[in-house]
N, C-alpha and C positions, 0 to 999 in steps of 0.2 A: 535369512534374505540374501540375496545375491548382492554383488557390488553395484551391479548395474541398475538394478530395480531401485535400491538405497539411494542411487545418484538421480534417477528420475523421481523419485516421491522429492528428493530435498529440491529438485530443479523447481517442482510444481508447488512446492512449499514457497521456494522464494517468488515467484511470481503471483503467488496469490497474495503475497506480505508486500510486494512492491503495488500491485494493483489495487489494495485497500489503503497504503498510505496516498496514492496518488488521488484515488477518492476523496478521501479523506481532506485532502490539502483542496481539492476543486469546490467539494460542499462546503467547507470552513470560509473560503474566499467569498464566496456567493453571498454566505450566511453572514458574516463579518465585515461586508462591504460597506453595510451602514455605520456600523460602530466602529470608529476609527480610534482606537485606543492604544496603537502601538506609535502613532505618528500624529 
């Protein structure tokens, strides 16, 4: 594997992780909006 393809793979993986965290935050926020257990 060349350095460039490894970098491209890591960049794509980073975007997938970031979008997964963002999506989980949005879904969790709408799901737990009725249940106020943090405040």
